[in-house]
VMD Tcl script that draws the C-alpha trace (Angstrom):
set ca {
  {5.23 -9.58 -27.63}
  {1.99 -11.49 -26.89}
  {1.94 -12.89 -23.13}
  {0.37 -16.06 -21.99}
  {-2.28 -16.04 -19.85}
  {-2.20 -18.23 -17.28}
  {-5.71 -19.70 -15.62}
  {-6.32 -19.71 -11.99}
  {-7.95 -16.09 -11.00}
  {-11.49 -16.70 -10.63}
  {-10.79 -19.70 -8.53}
  {-8.16 -17.70 -6.59}
  {-10.29 -14.44 -6.11}
  {-13.31 -16.93 -4.47}
  {-10.32 -18.32 -1.68}
  {-9.29 -15.22 -1.06}
  {-13.24 -13.80 -0.51}
  {-14.19 -17.20 1.18}
  {-14.29 -15.97 4.34}
  {-15.92 -12.73 4.68}
  {-16.49 -10.41 7.92}
  {-19.82 -10.80 8.70}
  {-19.21 -12.78 11.99}
  {-17.16 -9.75 12.83}
  {-20.38 -8.10 15.23}
  {-19.86 -5.26 17.80}
  {-20.25 -8.06 20.51}
  {-17.51 -9.43 18.89}
  {-15.07 -6.37 18.34}
  {-15.76 -5.65 22.28}
  {-14.92 -8.56 23.23}
  {-11.55 -8.58 21.55}
  {-10.62 -5.18 23.11}
  {-11.61 -6.40 26.82}
  {-9.38 -9.61 26.60}
  {-6.75 -7.30 26.94}
  {-8.04 -6.36 29.62}
  {-9.80 -2.83 29.34}
  {-13.27 -1.76 30.30}
  {-15.04 -0.54 27.06}
  {-17.67 2.12 27.07}
  {-19.40 1.23 23.96}
  {-18.49 3.60 21.57}
  {-17.22 2.35 18.48}
  {-16.07 3.75 15.37}
  {-15.02 2.66 12.17}
  {-12.44 3.90 10.22}
  {-11.33 3.62 6.70}
  {-9.80 0.57 5.66}
  {-10.56 -1.61 2.39}
  {-8.36 -4.64 3.44}
  {-8.80 -5.29 6.73}
  {-11.58 -3.41 9.77}
  {-10.21 -1.14 11.62}
  {-12.22 0.42 14.70}
  {-11.31 2.96 17.31}
  {-12.61 1.70 20.65}
  {-13.67 3.65 23.42}
  {-12.36 2.32 26.79}
  {-11.76 3.69 30.37}
  {-8.65 5.47 29.72}
  {-9.82 7.41 25.95}
  {-10.02 4.66 23.12}
  {-7.30 2.52 21.62}
  {-7.60 1.24 17.77}
  {-8.19 -2.65 17.00}
  {-6.98 -3.75 13.37}
  {-9.33 -6.83 12.64}
  {-6.74 -8.42 9.77}
  {-9.06 -10.11 6.48}
  {-8.54 -13.97 6.30}
  {-5.85 -15.47 4.43}
  {-4.86 -13.04 3.05}
  {-1.66 -12.95 5.52}
  {0.66 -15.45 7.43}
  {0.72 -15.36 11.18}
  {4.42 -14.70 10.37}
  {4.02 -11.98 7.68}
  {1.63 -9.78 10.52}
  {4.06 -10.40 12.54}
  {7.05 -9.01 10.78}
  {5.24 -5.93 10.16}
  {4.31 -5.53 14.17}
  {8.34 -6.26 14.79}
  {9.11 -3.33 12.24}
  {6.56 -1.48 13.28}
  {8.50 -1.44 17.02}
  {11.75 -1.63 15.48}
  {11.24 1.68 14.18}
  {9.05 2.91 17.31}
  {12.48 1.99 19.08}
  {14.54 4.74 16.99}
  {11.87 7.20 18.06}
  {11.03 7.35 14.22}
  {7.25 8.18 14.17}
  {5.28 4.93 13.46}
  {1.87 3.55 15.73}
  {3.34 0.44 16.99}
  {0.58 -2.77 17.81}
  {0.74 -2.97 21.71}
  {2.19 -6.16 23.44}
  {-0.62 -7.38 25.99}
  {0.88 -11.01 27.47}
  {4.29 -11.37 25.36}
  {2.59 -10.70 22.49}
  {1.29 -8.51 19.54}
  {-1.49 -10.50 17.24}
  {-3.62 -12.23 19.34}
  {-7.32 -14.24 18.40}
  {-11.03 -13.68 18.73}
  {-13.46 -15.69 17.55}
  {-12.10 -16.78 14.67}
  {-10.17 -13.12 13.82}
  {-6.64 -12.21 14.21}
  {-6.38 -8.81 15.21}
  {-3.81 -6.28 17.31}
  {-4.31 -3.29 19.15}
  {-2.55 0.23 19.61}
  {-2.95 3.54 20.95}
  {-4.89 5.54 19.57}
  {-3.23 8.66 17.68}
  {-4.75 11.60 15.30}
  {-3.42 13.74 12.45}
  {-4.06 15.46 8.89}
  {-3.63 14.15 5.96}
  {-0.27 16.37 4.99}
  {-1.11 18.88 2.10}
  {3.02 19.30 1.02}
  {2.63 23.04 -0.14}
  {6.12 23.86 0.42}
  {9.06 22.96 0.45}
  {10.29 22.78 4.24}
  {6.82 20.08 4.42}
  {8.19 17.85 1.90}
  {12.47 18.27 3.05}
  {10.38 17.28 5.87}
  {8.88 14.17 4.86}
  {11.51 13.83 2.81}
  {13.85 12.98 6.42}
  {11.09 11.23 7.63}
  {11.34 8.45 5.22}
  {14.88 8.57 5.21}
  {15.24 7.46 9.03}
  {12.62 4.97 8.16}
  {14.57 3.50 4.62}
  {17.77 3.57 6.87}
  {16.16 0.98 9.74}
  {14.34 -0.77 6.89}
  {17.27 -1.78 4.70}
  {18.92 -2.73 8.20}
  {17.98 -6.68 7.60}
  {15.08 -8.23 4.40}
  {12.27 -9.21 5.31}
  {11.85 -12.70 5.52}
  {8.29 -13.84 5.80}
  {6.95 -10.94 3.49}
  {6.27 -10.18 -0.24}
  {9.04 -8.72 -2.11}
  {7.71 -6.47 -4.87}
  {6.78 -8.00 -7.95}
  {6.40 -6.51 -11.44}
  {4.97 -10.40 -12.75}
  {2.12 -10.17 -9.79}
  {1.56 -6.13 -9.71}
  {1.14 -7.06 -13.67}
  {0.85 -9.68 -15.79}
  {-1.14 -11.62 -12.61}
  {-3.16 -7.98 -12.34}
  {-4.52 -8.52 -16.07}
  {-5.09 -12.01 -15.66}
  {-7.54 -10.70 -12.90}
  {-9.29 -8.37 -14.73}
  {-9.54 -10.93 -18.23}
  {-10.71 -13.52 -15.91}
  {-13.88 -11.74 -14.63}
  {-14.75 -10.04 -18.22}
  {-15.38 -6.97 -16.65}
  {-14.20 -5.26 -19.39}
  {-16.94 -4.26 -22.50}
  {-16.21 -6.24 -25.57}
  {-15.66 -3.57 -27.34}
  {-11.86 -2.62 -24.88}
  {-10.62 -5.69 -24.41}
  {-8.29 -6.18 -27.28}
  {-7.84 -2.84 -26.89}
  {-6.87 -3.45 -22.88}
  {-4.69 -6.61 -23.74}
  {-2.76 -4.92 -26.33}
  {-1.61 -2.21 -23.60}
  {-0.97 -3.59 -21.22}
  {1.24 -6.18 -22.97}
  {3.25 -3.33 -24.39}
  {3.28 -2.04 -20.91}
  {4.67 -4.76 -19.47}
  {7.54 -5.21 -22.01}
  {8.44 -1.74 -21.72}
  {8.26 -2.10 -18.07}
  {11.00 -5.30 -18.17}
  {13.19 -2.30 -20.25}
  {13.21 0.15 -17.67}
  {13.74 -2.37 -14.56}
  {16.42 -4.19 -16.74}
  {17.89 -1.26 -17.72}
  {18.61 -0.22 -13.66}
  {19.52 -3.49 -13.33}
  {20.21 -5.05 -9.55}
  {18.65 -2.77 -6.58}
  {18.16 -2.86 -3.48}
  {15.39 -4.11 -2.02}
  {14.64 -2.76 1.26}
  {12.24 -2.88 4.20}
  {10.17 0.14 2.79}
  {6.35 1.07 3.95}
  {5.02 0.11 0.10}
  {1.77 1.91 0.20}
  {3.08 4.81 0.43}
  {1.02 8.26 -0.22}
  {-0.69 11.05 1.54}
  {-3.63 9.06 2.26}
  {-1.49 6.89 4.74}
  {0.43 9.55 6.69}
  {-0.49 11.74 9.32}
  {0.07 15.10 9.86}
  {1.01 17.04 13.37}
  {2.84 19.71 14.66}
  {5.43 17.34 15.87}
  {5.97 16.43 11.68}
  {4.63 13.11 10.34}
  {4.37 9.32 10.82}
  {2.67 6.27 9.59}
  {-0.13 4.79 11.70}
  {-0.34 1.69 9.18}
  {2.40 -0.62 7.94}
  {0.00 -3.53 6.37}
  {1.31 -3.31 3.33}
  {5.30 -3.25 4.23}
  {7.61 -5.11 1.43}
  {11.11 -5.61 0.28}
  {11.56 -2.97 -2.73}
  {13.15 -0.32 -4.63}
  {13.53 2.92 -2.13}
  {11.68 4.97 -4.55}
  {8.90 3.06 -4.33}
  {7.86 4.81 -0.71}
  {8.89 8.38 -3.16}
  {7.23 8.54 -6.01}
  {3.41 8.86 -5.08}
  {3.91 12.00 -3.58}
  {4.53 13.67 -6.81}
  {1.88 15.59 -8.91}
  {1.30 18.03 -11.34}
  {4.22 18.50 -14.50}
  {6.70 17.10 -15.24}
  {8.87 20.34 -13.54}
  {6.87 20.01 -11.16}
  {7.38 16.77 -10.23}
  {10.85 17.28 -10.41}
  {11.01 20.33 -7.86}
  {8.57 18.28 -5.01}
  {11.19 15.02 -5.91}
  {14.47 17.02 -4.91}
  {13.27 18.22 -1.66}
  {11.95 14.95 -0.85}
  {15.56 13.94 -1.70}
  {17.15 16.81 0.27}
  {16.06 15.67 3.15}
  {15.90 12.20 2.34}
  {19.91 12.08 1.71}
  {20.10 13.37 5.52}
  {19.62 10.00 6.78}
  {19.99 7.53 4.45}
  {21.51 7.08 0.90}
  {19.26 6.78 -2.28}
  {20.74 5.09 -5.37}
  {19.67 7.68 -8.37}
  {18.86 4.99 -10.71}
  {16.10 4.33 -9.28}
  {14.11 7.15 -10.35}
  {14.03 5.48 -13.77}
  {11.72 3.27 -11.93}
  {8.98 6.02 -11.04}
  {6.73 5.26 -14.12}
  {7.02 1.68 -14.41}
  {6.12 1.56 -11.43}
  {3.24 3.91 -11.54}
  {2.32 1.59 -14.44}
  {2.45 -1.57 -12.32}
  {0.25 0.45 -9.99}
  {-2.84 1.59 -12.39}
  {-2.66 -2.00 -13.19}
  {-2.53 -3.65 -10.23}
  {-5.55 -1.04 -8.24}
  {-8.01 -1.75 -10.44}
  {-7.46 -5.63 -10.15}
  {-7.42 -5.73 -6.56}
  {-10.95 -4.09 -6.56}
  {-12.33 -6.82 -8.45}
  {-10.65 -9.65 -6.30}
  {-12.40 -7.91 -3.42}
  {-15.46 -7.99 -5.07}
  {-17.31 -9.99 -2.33}
  {-16.59 -8.50 0.25}
  {-19.58 -6.18 0.51}
  {-17.26 -2.92 0.74}
  {-16.32 -2.57 -2.42}
  {-18.87 -2.71 -4.16}
  {-19.85 0.48 -2.20}
  {-17.03 2.75 -1.89}
  {-16.32 1.59 -6.28}
  {-19.54 1.18 -7.40}
  {-18.55 2.71 -10.77}
  {-16.45 -0.16 -11.64}
  {-19.16 -1.82 -13.57}
  {-19.66 1.52 -15.73}
  {-18.35 1.29 -19.09}
  {-17.56 4.91 -18.41}
  {-15.15 3.57 -16.46}
  {-12.71 1.01 -18.32}
  {-13.01 3.79 -21.06}
  {-11.12 5.70 -18.83}
  {-8.52 3.62 -17.38}
  {-8.12 2.05 -20.74}
  {-6.36 5.86 -21.77}
  {-4.91 5.75 -18.60}
  {-2.76 2.96 -19.54}
  {-2.80 4.08 -23.13}
  {-1.34 7.58 -21.44}
  {1.27 5.79 -19.26}
  {2.80 3.73 -22.10}
  {3.92 7.01 -23.85}
  {5.05 8.34 -20.64}
  {7.32 5.34 -20.87}
  {9.14 5.97 -23.80}
  {10.14 10.28 -21.80}
  {13.44 10.52 -20.41}
  {13.09 9.28 -16.88}
  {12.51 12.22 -14.30}
  {15.89 13.60 -12.77}
  {16.81 16.51 -9.91}
  {20.06 18.53 -10.28}
  {22.08 16.55 -7.48}
}
mol new
graphics top color blue
foreach p $ca { graphics top sphere $p radius 0.5 }
foreach p [lrange $ca 0 end-1] q [lrange $ca 1 end] { graphics top cylinder $p $q radius 0.2 }
display resetview
């Protein structure tokens, strides 16, 4: 069915990008660290981050990491809930890197920028090439979700398929990003996808929305000899447990089924998994395809985004994007992924 498109996406994007990071100078970054009592060496290294600005700062004791939150994205209450979740996990000896408590709080402000400071903890991106590694990751996620299921977030978002899907489509169309010859195809396939996604969620019915990482993929996990850990929970939301599992699946259907089996073997040692949620995997993948592209367009006024995603303005990208959406629409007609239980 055709879906009504609401206006306002262009105005919303302008508002979200109204306050740039231009004022976040090296002096401001150092000053924020010094407000914690650190004596800084002057060493600053920008770390990979797009929504926020994250820096490794040299101090007398070694290094700390300062995270400056994007103005207007989260409320103070939502950021504090992220911090409380990280501290709650750390208290249960679950490997995350929580913010440092200074002067009785974790969220601070310096020169108009909200920020938090944490210890530096390194690692490598996981390969997950063995069943043992995947089970280990599954145990980690099961422990995280066991704590996440204890209570919901009150100030942070709940995963919303309308926001991720329909609002994302509106964002793209309002910005005139699509080459003219692709507009009709894009509108058609996204309408069909949203209908198919609705069917998936309706078939699953009511599921348990718990506190989850929300953007759980290999690039957001660091691995050491002690196993996996998270250094950031910036995208944590209420949502289905499977959202933190499916992004680790890759390859053919049989390969993904085997990977999923390993993850759930470890996961089930610490947290019960609702196998009905497997039917949401491809619906969540479709939502991510739409949302990711819209997210880049929404942040385009941030100079970091044109530098990182220069291909967004090329017709070839949009042709491949529409093709990926068409292929994902076909996948949604297939039986859901399953594992032997």
